[in-house]
mmCIF file of the N, C-alpha and C atoms, coordinates in Angstrom:
data_MODEL
# 
_entry.id   MODEL 
# 
loop_
_atom_site.group_PDB 
_atom_site.id 
_atom_site.type_symbol 
_atom_site.label_atom_id 
_atom_site.label_alt_id 
_atom_site.label_comp_id 
_atom_site.label_asym_id 
_atom_site.label_entity_id 
_atom_site.label_seq_id 
_atom_site.pdbx_PDB_ins_code 
_atom_site.Cartn_x 
_atom_site.Cartn_y 
_atom_site.Cartn_z 
_atom_site.occupancy 
_atom_site.B_iso_or_equiv 
_atom_site.pdbx_formal_charge 
_atom_site.auth_seq_id 
_atom_site.auth_comp_id 
_atom_site.auth_asym_id 
_atom_site.auth_atom_id 
_atom_site.pdbx_PDB_model_num 
ATOM 1   N N  . MET A 1 1  ? 85.219  115.596 37.253 1.00 0.00 ? 1  MET A N  1 
ATOM 2   C CA . MET A 1 1  ? 84.144  116.563 37.206 1.00 0.00 ? 1  MET A CA 1 
ATOM 3   C C  . MET A 1 1  ? 83.575  116.858 38.602 1.00 0.00 ? 1  MET A C  1 
ATOM 4   N N  . PRO A 1 2  ? 83.395  115.846 39.469 1.00 0.00 ? 2  PRO A N  1 
ATOM 5   C CA . PRO A 1 2  ? 82.885  116.173 40.806 1.00 0.00 ? 2  PRO A CA 1 
ATOM 6   C C  . PRO A 1 2  ? 83.822  117.104 41.581 1.00 0.00 ? 2  PRO A C  1 
ATOM 7   N N  . TYR A 1 3  ? 85.140  116.935 41.375 1.00 0.00 ? 3  TYR A N  1 
ATOM 8   C CA . TYR A 1 3  ? 86.097  117.809 42.047 1.00 0.00 ? 3  TYR A CA 1 
ATOM 9   C C  . TYR A 1 3  ? 85.932  119.249 41.575 1.00 0.00 ? 3  TYR A C  1 
ATOM 10  N N  . ARG A 1 4  ? 85.722  119.435 40.303 1.00 0.00 ? 4  ARG A N  1 
ATOM 11  C CA . ARG A 1 4  ? 85.526  120.787 39.764 1.00 0.00 ? 4  ARG A CA 1 
ATOM 12  C C  . ARG A 1 4  ? 84.274  121.428 40.325 1.00 0.00 ? 4  ARG A C  1 
ATOM 13  N N  . ILE A 1 5  ? 83.218  120.651 40.438 1.00 0.00 ? 5  ILE A N  1 
ATOM 14  C CA . ILE A 1 5  ? 81.974  121.181 40.995 1.00 0.00 ? 5  ILE A CA 1 
ATOM 15  C C  . ILE A 1 5  ? 82.171  121.574 42.455 1.00 0.00 ? 5  ILE A C  1 
ATOM 16  N N  . ALA A 1 6  ? 82.839  120.717 43.211 1.00 0.00 ? 6  ALA A N  1 
ATOM 17  C CA . ALA A 1 6  ? 83.099  121.032 44.619 1.00 0.00 ? 6  ALA A CA 1 
ATOM 18  C C  . ALA A 1 6  ? 83.988  122.274 44.729 1.00 0.00 ? 6  ALA A C  1 
ATOM 19  N N  . TRP A 1 7  ? 84.942  122.417 43.818 1.00 0.00 ? 7  TRP A N  1 
ATOM 20  C CA . TRP A 1 7  ? 85.841  123.565 43.843 1.00 0.00 ? 7  TRP A CA 1 
ATOM 21  C C  . TRP A 1 7  ? 85.066  124.858 43.586 1.00 0.00 ? 7  TRP A C  1 
ATOM 22  N N  . VAL A 1 8  ? 84.167  124.848 42.618 1.00 0.00 ? 8  VAL A N  1 
ATOM 23  C CA . VAL A 1 8  ? 83.365  126.036 42.311 1.00 0.00 ? 8  VAL A CA 1 
ATOM 24  C C  . VAL A 1 8  ? 82.457  126.374 43.486 1.00 0.00 ? 8  VAL A C  1 
ATOM 25  N N  . ILE A 1 9  ? 81.889  125.365 44.127 1.00 0.00 ? 9  ILE A N  1 
ATOM 26  C CA . ILE A 1 9  ? 81.037  125.609 45.298 1.00 0.00 ? 9  ILE A CA 1 
ATOM 27  C C  . ILE A 1 9  ? 81.872  126.191 46.438 1.00 0.00 ? 9  ILE A C  1 
ATOM 28  N N  . ALA A 1 10 ? 83.090  125.676 46.629 1.00 0.00 ? 10 ALA A N  1 
ATOM 29  C CA . ALA A 1 10 ? 83.958  126.191 47.694 1.00 0.00 ? 10 ALA A CA 1 
ATOM 30  C C  . ALA A 1 10 ? 84.353  127.636 47.429 1.00 0.00 ? 10 ALA A C  1 
ATOM 31  N N  . ILE A 1 11 ? 84.618  127.973 46.185 1.00 0.00 ? 11 ILE A N  1 
ATOM 32  C CA . ILE A 1 11 ? 84.975  129.356 45.855 1.00 0.00 ? 11 ILE A CA 1 
ATOM 33  C C  . ILE A 1 11 ? 83.781  130.274 46.111 1.00 0.00 ? 11 ILE A C  1 
ATOM 34  N N  . ALA A 1 12 ? 82.606  129.847 45.699 1.00 0.00 ? 12 ALA A N  1 
ATOM 35  C CA . ALA A 1 12 ? 81.419  130.671 45.914 1.00 0.00 ? 12 ALA A CA 1 
ATOM 36  C C  . ALA A 1 12 ? 81.120  130.819 47.407 1.00 0.00 ? 12 ALA A C  1 
ATOM 37  N N  . ALA A 1 13 ? 81.285  129.749 48.167 1.00 0.00 ? 13 ALA A N  1 
ATOM 38  C CA . ALA A 1 13 ? 81.033  129.814 49.609 1.00 0.00 ? 13 ALA A CA 1 
ATOM 39  C C  . ALA A 1 13 ? 82.061  130.712 50.284 1.00 0.00 ? 13 ALA A C  1 
ATOM 40  N N  . GLY A 1 14 ? 83.312  130.618 49.880 1.00 0.00 ? 14 GLY A N  1 
ATOM 41  C CA . GLY A 1 14 ? 84.345  131.450 50.474 1.00 0.00 ? 14 GLY A CA 1 
ATOM 42  C C  . GLY A 1 14 ? 84.154  132.916 50.162 1.00 0.00 ? 14 GLY A C  1 
ATOM 43  N N  . ALA A 1 15 ? 83.608  133.210 49.014 1.00 0.00 ? 15 ALA A N  1 
ATOM 44  C CA . ALA A 1 15 ? 83.396  134.606 48.634 1.00 0.00 ? 15 ALA A CA 1 
ATOM 45  C C  . ALA A 1 15 ? 82.147  135.192 49.280 1.00 0.00 ? 15 ALA A C  1 
ATOM 46  N N  . SER A 1 16 ? 81.181  134.356 49.604 1.00 0.00 ? 16 SER A N  1 
ATOM 47  C CA . SER A 1 16 ? 79.915  134.890 50.095 1.00 0.00 ? 16 SER A CA 1 
ATOM 48  C C  . SER A 1 16 ? 79.811  134.873 51.620 1.00 0.00 ? 16 SER A C  1 
ATOM 49  N N  . TYR A 1 17 ? 80.419  133.897 52.290 1.00 0.00 ? 17 TYR A N  1 
ATOM 50  C CA . TYR A 1 17 ? 80.331  133.828 53.746 1.00 0.00 ? 17 TYR A CA 1 
ATOM 51  C C  . TYR A 1 17 ? 81.357  134.753 54.392 1.00 0.00 ? 17 TYR A C  1 
ATOM 52  N N  . LYS A 1 18 ? 81.155  134.943 55.674 1.00 0.00 ? 18 LYS A N  1 
ATOM 53  C CA . LYS A 1 18 ? 82.140  135.722 56.416 1.00 0.00 ? 18 LYS A CA 1 
ATOM 54  C C  . LYS A 1 18 ? 83.437  134.930 56.508 1.00 0.00 ? 18 LYS A C  1 
ATOM 55  N N  . LEU A 1 19 ? 84.538  135.625 56.539 1.00 0.00 ? 19 LEU A N  1 
ATOM 56  C CA . LEU A 1 19 ? 85.844  134.988 56.546 1.00 0.00 ? 19 LEU A CA 1 
ATOM 57  C C  . LEU A 1 19 ? 86.044  134.134 57.794 1.00 0.00 ? 19 LEU A C  1 
ATOM 58  N N  . ASN A 1 20 ? 85.492  134.545 58.907 1.00 0.00 ? 20 ASN A N  1 
ATOM 59  C CA . ASN A 1 20 ? 85.625  133.787 60.144 1.00 0.00 ? 20 ASN A CA 1 
ATOM 60  C C  . ASN A 1 20 ? 85.024  132.392 60.004 1.00 0.00 ? 20 ASN A C  1 
ATOM 61  N N  . PHE A 1 21 ? 83.903  132.275 59.328 1.00 0.00 ? 21 PHE A N  1 
ATOM 62  C CA . PHE A 1 21 ? 83.266  130.969 59.120 1.00 0.00 ? 21 PHE A CA 1 
ATOM 63  C C  . PHE A 1 21 ? 84.140  130.067 58.250 1.00 0.00 ? 21 PHE A C  1 
ATOM 64  N N  . VAL A 1 22 ? 84.736  130.643 57.225 1.00 0.00 ? 22 VAL A N  1 
ATOM 65  C CA . VAL A 1 22 ? 85.569  129.857 56.319 1.00 0.00 ? 22 VAL A CA 1 
ATOM 66  C C  . VAL A 1 22 ? 86.785  129.306 57.067 1.00 0.00 ? 22 VAL A C  1 
ATOM 67  N N  . TRP A 1 23 ? 87.439  130.136 57.902 1.00 0.00 ? 23 TRP A N  1 
ATOM 68  C CA . TRP A 1 23 ? 88.588  129.665 58.672 1.00 0.00 ? 23 TRP A CA 1 
ATOM 69  C C  . TRP A 1 23 ? 88.182  128.614 59.687 1.00 0.00 ? 23 TRP A C  1 
ATOM 70  N N  . THR A 1 24 ? 87.033  128.800 60.319 1.00 0.00 ? 24 THR A N  1 
ATOM 71  C CA . THR A 1 24 ? 86.550  127.812 61.282 1.00 0.00 ? 24 THR A CA 1 
ATOM 72  C C  . THR A 1 24 ? 86.260  126.485 60.598 1.00 0.00 ? 24 THR A C  1 
ATOM 73  N N  . LEU A 1 25 ? 85.655  126.531 59.436 1.00 0.00 ? 25 LEU A N  1 
ATOM 74  C CA . LEU A 1 25 ? 85.370  125.314 58.682 1.00 0.00 ? 25 LEU A CA 1 
ATOM 75  C C  . LEU A 1 25 ? 86.666  124.618 58.260 1.00 0.00 ? 25 LEU A C  1 
ATOM 76  N N  . ALA A 1 26 ? 87.650  125.389 57.797 1.00 0.00 ? 26 ALA A N  1 
ATOM 77  C CA . ALA A 1 26 ? 88.932  124.803 57.392 1.00 0.00 ? 26 ALA A CA 1 
ATOM 78  C C  . ALA A 1 26 ? 89.626  124.151 58.585 1.00 0.00 ? 26 ALA A C  1 
ATOM 79  N N  . ASP A 1 27 ? 89.594  124.807 59.745 1.00 0.00 ? 27 ASP A N  1 
ATOM 80  C CA . ASP A 1 27 ? 90.201  124.226 60.941 1.00 0.00 ? 27 ASP A CA 1 
ATOM 81  C C  . ASP A 1 27 ? 89.498  122.939 61.357 1.00 0.00 ? 27 ASP A C  1 
ATOM 82  N N  . ALA A 1 28 ? 88.186  122.938 61.289 1.00 0.00 ? 28 ALA A N  1 
ATOM 83  C CA . ALA A 1 28 ? 87.423  121.741 61.672 1.00 0.00 ? 28 ALA A CA 1 
ATOM 84  C C  . ALA A 1 28 ? 87.719  120.578 60.725 1.00 0.00 ? 28 ALA A C  1 
ATOM 85  N N  . LEU A 1 29 ? 87.795  120.848 59.443 1.00 0.00 ? 29 LEU A N  1 
ATOM 86  C CA . LEU A 1 29 ? 88.072  119.789 58.479 1.00 0.00 ? 29 LEU A CA 1 
ATOM 87  C C  . LEU A 1 29 ? 89.497  119.270 58.620 1.00 0.00 ? 29 LEU A C  1 
ATOM 88  N N  . ASN A 1 30 ? 90.458  120.135 58.928 1.00 0.00 ? 30 ASN A N  1 
ATOM 89  C CA . ASN A 1 30 ? 91.825  119.668 59.181 1.00 0.00 ? 30 ASN A CA 1 
ATOM 90  C C  . ASN A 1 30 ? 91.880  118.810 60.433 1.00 0.00 ? 30 ASN A C  1 
ATOM 91  N N  . GLY A 1 31 ? 91.129  119.176 61.456 1.00 0.00 ? 31 GLY A N  1 
ATOM 92  C CA . GLY A 1 31 ? 91.065  118.360 62.657 1.00 0.00 ? 31 GLY A CA 1 
ATOM 93  C C  . GLY A 1 31 ? 90.456  116.997 62.390 1.00 0.00 ? 31 GLY A C  1 
ATOM 94  N N  . LEU A 1 32 ? 89.426  116.955 61.579 1.00 0.00 ? 32 LEU A N  1 
ATOM 95  C CA . LEU A 1 32 ? 88.806  115.677 61.227 1.00 0.00 ? 32 LEU A CA 1 
ATOM 96  C C  . LEU A 1 32 ? 89.759  114.812 60.395 1.00 0.00 ? 32 LEU A C  1 
ATOM 97  N N  . MET A 1 33 ? 90.623  115.446 59.608 1.00 0.00 ? 33 MET A N  1 
ATOM 98  C CA . MET A 1 33 ? 91.599  114.693 58.838 1.00 0.00 ? 33 MET A CA 1 
ATOM 99  C C  . MET A 1 33 ? 92.639  114.035 59.743 1.00 0.00 ? 33 MET A C  1 
ATOM 100 N N  . ALA A 1 34 ? 92.921  114.656 60.865 1.00 0.00 ? 34 ALA A N  1 
ATOM 101 C CA . ALA A 1 34 ? 93.934  114.113 61.774 1.00 0.00 ? 34 ALA A CA 1 
ATOM 102 C C  . ALA A 1 34 ? 93.406  112.921 62.575 1.00 0.00 ? 34 ALA A C  1 
ATOM 103 N N  . LEU A 1 35 ? 92.118  112.811 62.756 1.00 0.00 ? 35 LEU A N  1 
ATOM 104 C CA . LEU A 1 35 ? 91.555  111.729 63.571 1.00 0.00 ? 35 LEU A CA 1 
ATOM 105 C C  . LEU A 1 35 ? 91.937  110.330 63.094 1.00 0.00 ? 35 LEU A C  1 
ATOM 106 N N  . PRO A 1 36 ? 91.802  109.988 61.824 1.00 0.00 ? 36 PRO A N  1 
ATOM 107 C CA . PRO A 1 36 ? 92.204  108.635 61.405 1.00 0.00 ? 36 PRO A CA 1 
ATOM 108 C C  . PRO A 1 36 ? 93.686  108.358 61.652 1.00 0.00 ? 36 PRO A C  1 
ATOM 109 N N  . ASN A 1 37 ? 94.533  109.382 61.485 1.00 0.00 ? 37 ASN A N  1 
ATOM 110 C CA . ASN A 1 37 ? 95.962  109.196 61.734 1.00 0.00 ? 37 ASN A CA 1 
ATOM 111 C C  . ASN A 1 37 ? 96.227  108.936 63.212 1.00 0.00 ? 37 ASN A C  1 
ATOM 112 N N  . LEU A 1 38 ? 95.563  109.657 64.084 1.00 0.00 ? 38 LEU A N  1 
ATOM 113 C CA . LEU A 1 38 ? 95.761  109.450 65.519 1.00 0.00 ? 38 LEU A CA 1 
ATOM 114 C C  . LEU A 1 38 ? 95.274  108.072 65.948 1.00 0.00 ? 38 LEU A C  1 
ATOM 115 N N  . ILE A 1 39 ? 94.167  107.624 65.399 1.00 0.00 ? 39 ILE A N  1 
ATOM 116 C CA . ILE A 1 39 ? 93.651  106.293 65.717 1.00 0.00 ? 39 ILE A CA 1 
ATOM 117 C C  . ILE A 1 39 ? 94.639  105.225 65.249 1.00 0.00 ? 39 ILE A C  1 
ATOM 118 N N  . ALA A 1 40 ? 95.185  105.399 64.044 1.00 0.00 ? 40 ALA A N  1 
ATOM 119 C CA . ALA A 1 40 ? 96.160  104.436 63.529 1.00 0.00 ? 40 ALA A CA 1 
ATOM 120 C C  . ALA A 1 40 ? 97.418  104.412 64.392 1.00 0.00 ? 40 ALA A C  1 
ATOM 121 N N  . LEU A 1 41 ? 97.874  105.570 64.849 1.00 0.00 ? 41 LEU A N  1 
ATOM 122 C CA . LEU A 1 41 ? 99.037  105.614 65.728 1.00 0.00 ? 41 LEU A CA 1 
ATOM 123 C C  . LEU A 1 41 ? 98.782  104.858 67.018 1.00 0.00 ? 41 LEU A C  1 
ATOM 124 N N  . LEU A 1 42 ? 97.615  105.034 67.587 1.00 0.00 ? 42 LEU A N  1 
ATOM 125 C CA . LEU A 1 42 ? 97.281  104.322 68.823 1.00 0.00 ? 42 LEU A CA 1 
ATOM 126 C C  . LEU A 1 42 ? 97.216  102.815 68.603 1.00 0.00 ? 42 LEU A C  1 
ATOM 127 N N  . LEU A 1 43 ? 96.639  102.403 67.499 1.00 0.00 ? 43 LEU A N  1 
ATOM 128 C CA . LEU A 1 43 ? 96.503  100.974 67.232 1.00 0.00 ? 43 LEU A CA 1 
ATOM 129 C C  . LEU A 1 43 ? 97.840  100.320 66.882 1.00 0.00 ? 43 LEU A C  1 
ATOM 130 N N  . LEU A 1 44 ? 98.743  101.067 66.253 1.00 0.00 ? 44 LEU A N  1 
ATOM 131 C CA . LEU A 1 44 ? 100.020 100.501 65.841 1.00 0.00 ? 44 LEU A CA 1 
ATOM 132 C C  . LEU A 1 44 ? 101.134 100.705 66.863 1.00 0.00 ? 44 LEU A C  1 
ATOM 133 N N  . SER A 1 45 ? 100.871 101.415 67.943 1.00 0.00 ? 45 SER A N  1 
ATOM 134 C CA . SER A 1 45 ? 101.940 101.680 68.912 1.00 0.00 ? 45 SER A CA 1 
ATOM 135 C C  . SER A 1 45 ? 102.537 100.420 69.521 1.00 0.00 ? 45 SER A C  1 
ATOM 136 N N  . PRO A 1 46 ? 101.783 99.354  69.818 1.00 0.00 ? 46 PRO A N  1 
ATOM 137 C CA . PRO A 1 46 ? 102.445 98.149  70.331 1.00 0.00 ? 46 PRO A CA 1 
ATOM 138 C C  . PRO A 1 46 ? 103.456 97.567  69.341 1.00 0.00 ? 46 PRO A C  1 
ATOM 139 N N  . VAL A 1 47 ? 103.151 97.596  68.068 1.00 0.00 ? 47 VAL A N  1 
ATOM 140 C CA . VAL A 1 47 ? 104.067 97.084  67.051 1.00 0.00 ? 47 VAL A CA 1 
ATOM 141 C C  . VAL A 1 47 ? 105.321 97.953  67.001 1.00 0.00 ? 47 VAL A C  1 
ATOM 142 N N  . ILE A 1 48 ? 105.141 99.259  67.064 1.00 0.00 ? 48 ILE A N  1 
ATOM 143 C CA . ILE A 1 48 ? 106.277 100.172 67.011 1.00 0.00 ? 48 ILE A CA 1 
ATOM 144 C C  . ILE A 1 48 ? 107.191 99.958  68.209 1.00 0.00 ? 48 ILE A C  1 
ATOM 145 N N  . PHE A 1 49 ? 106.620 99.795  69.401 1.00 0.00 ? 49 PHE A N  1 
ATOM 146 C CA . PHE A 1 49 ? 107.435 99.558  70.594 1.00 0.00 ? 49 PHE A CA 1 
ATOM 147 C C  . PHE A 1 49 ? 108.211 98.247  70.483 1.00 0.00 ? 49 PHE A C  1 
ATOM 148 N N  . LYS A 1 50 ? 107.568 97.223  69.965 1.00 0.00 ? 50 LYS A N  1 
ATOM 149 C CA . LYS A 1 50 ? 108.225 95.914  69.840 1.00 0.00 ? 50 LYS A CA 1 
ATOM 150 C C  . LYS A 1 50 ? 109.392 95.984  68.863 1.00 0.00 ? 50 LYS A C  1 
ATOM 151 N N  . VAL A 1 51 ? 109.184 96.601  67.728 1.00 0.00 ? 51 VAL A N  1 
ATOM 152 C CA . VAL A 1 51 ? 110.235 96.708  66.726 1.00 0.00 ? 51 VAL A CA 1 
ATOM 153 C C  . VAL A 1 51 ? 111.371 97.593  67.240 1.00 0.00 ? 51 VAL A C  1 
ATOM 154 N N  . THR A 1 52 ? 111.038 98.667  67.924 1.00 0.00 ? 52 THR A N  1 
ATOM 155 C CA . THR A 1 52 ? 112.071 99.557  68.462 1.00 0.00 ? 52 THR A CA 1 
ATOM 156 C C  . THR A 1 52 ? 112.911 98.852  69.511 1.00 0.00 ? 52 THR A C  1 
ATOM 157 N N  . ARG A 1 53 ? 112.281 98.101  70.404 1.00 0.00 ? 53 ARG A N  1 
ATOM 158 C CA . ARG A 1 53 ? 113.032 97.363  71.424 1.00 0.00 ? 53 ARG A CA 1 
ATOM 159 C C  . ARG A 1 53 ? 113.970 96.342  70.787 1.00 0.00 ? 53 ARG A C  1 
ATOM 160 N N  . ARG A 1 54 ? 113.488 95.647  69.757 1.00 0.00 ? 54 ARG A N  1 
ATOM 161 C CA . ARG A 1 54 ? 114.318 94.661  69.068 1.00 0.00 ? 54 ARG A CA 1 
ATOM 162 C C  . ARG A 1 54 ? 115.509 95.338  68.389 1.00 0.00 ? 54 ARG A C  1 
ATOM 163 N N  . TYR A 1 55 ? 115.271 96.450  67.757 1.00 0.00 ? 55 TYR A N  1 
ATOM 164 C CA . TYR A 1 55 ? 116.344 97.183  67.092 1.00 0.00 ? 55 TYR A CA 1 
ATOM 165 C C  . TYR A 1 55 ? 117.382 97.664  68.102 1.00 0.00 ? 55 TYR A C  1 
ATOM 166 N N  . LEU A 1 56 ? 116.928 98.258  69.202 1.00 0.00 ? 56 LEU A N  1 
ATOM 167 C CA . LEU A 1 56 ? 117.868 98.747  70.208 1.00 0.00 ? 56 LEU A CA 1 
ATOM 168 C C  . LEU A 1 56 ? 118.656 97.611  70.845 1.00 0.00 ? 56 LEU A C  1 
ATOM 169 N N  . ALA A 1 57 ? 118.021 96.470  71.035 1.00 0.00 ? 57 ALA A N  1 
ATOM 170 C CA . ALA A 1 57 ? 118.728 95.326  71.612 1.00 0.00 ? 57 ALA A CA 1 
ATOM 171 C C  . ALA A 1 57 ? 119.827 94.838  70.675 1.00 0.00 ? 57 ALA A C  1 
ATOM 172 N N  . THR A 1 58 ? 119.570 94.809  69.383 1.00 0.00 ? 58 THR A N  1 
ATOM 173 C CA . THR A 1 58 ? 120.593 94.341  68.442 1.00 0.00 ? 58 THR A CA 1 
ATOM 174 C C  . THR A 1 58 ? 121.720 95.354  68.299 1.00 0.00 ? 58 THR A C  1 
ATOM 175 N N  . THR A 1 59 ? 121.403 96.650  68.318 1.00 0.00 ? 59 THR A N  1 
ATOM 176 C CA . THR A 1 59 ? 122.471 97.640  68.182 1.00 0.00 ? 59 THR A CA 1 
ATOM 177 C C  . THR A 1 59 ? 123.330 97.709  69.438 1.00 0.00 ? 59 THR A C  1 
ATOM 178 N N  . ARG A 1 60 ? 122.737 97.495  70.609 1.00 0.00 ? 60 ARG A N  1 
ATOM 179 C CA . ARG A 1 60 ? 123.518 97.496  71.845 1.00 0.00 ? 60 ARG A CA 1 
ATOM 180 C C  . ARG A 1 60 ? 124.393 96.251  71.941 1.00 0.00 ? 60 ARG A C  1 
ATOM 181 N N  . ALA A 1 61 ? 123.908 95.134  71.417 1.00 0.00 ? 61 ALA A N  1 
ATOM 182 C CA . ALA A 1 61 ? 124.670 93.900  71.446 1.00 0.00 ? 61 ALA A CA 1 
ATOM 183 C C  . ALA A 1 61 ? 125.882 93.964  70.523 1.00 0.00 ? 61 ALA A C  1 
ATOM 184 N N  . GLN A 1 62 ? 125.778 94.732  69.457 1.00 0.00 ? 62 GLN A N  1 
ATOM 185 C CA . GLN A 1 62 ? 126.884 94.845  68.517 1.00 0.00 ? 62 GLN A CA 1 
ATOM 186 C C  . GLN A 1 62 ? 127.981 95.759  69.045 1.00 0.00 ? 62 GLN A C  1 
ATOM 187 N N  . GLY A 1 63 ? 127.653 96.630  69.965 1.00 0.00 ? 63 GLY A N  1 
ATOM 188 C CA . GLY A 1 63 ? 128.642 97.529  70.520 1.00 0.00 ? 63 GLY A CA 1 
ATOM 189 C C  . GLY A 1 63 ? 128.814 98.776  69.672 1.00 0.00 ? 63 GLY A C  1 
ATOM 190 N N  . PRO A 1 64 ? 129.743 99.644  70.113 1.00 0.00 ? 64 PRO A N  1 
ATOM 191 C CA . PRO A 1 64 ? 129.951 100.897 69.354 1.00 0.00 ? 64 PRO A CA 1 
ATOM 192 C C  . PRO A 1 64 ? 130.588 100.632 67.994 1.00 0.00 ? 64 PRO A C  1 
ATOM 193 N N  . ALA A 1 65 ? 130.245 101.486 67.067 1.00 0.00 ? 65 ALA A N  1 
ATOM 194 C CA . ALA A 1 65 ? 130.736 101.299 65.683 1.00 0.00 ? 65 ALA A CA 1 
ATOM 195 C C  . ALA A 1 65 ? 132.153 101.752 65.500 1.00 0.00 ? 65 ALA A C  1 
# 
């Protein structure tokens, strides 16, 4: 039910406000959605580098397939 209420409010806001405001709001909310992902990438990058180095070392040691 809360989703339905938010959906009706979003439809009413999109119909009543200027289109430029709606696009700006959508862009801002998409940018805010990306922030947690970017933070997680930064925090997990040492793990990714370690695993990648280990993988490359084992594949190079095995030689060409």
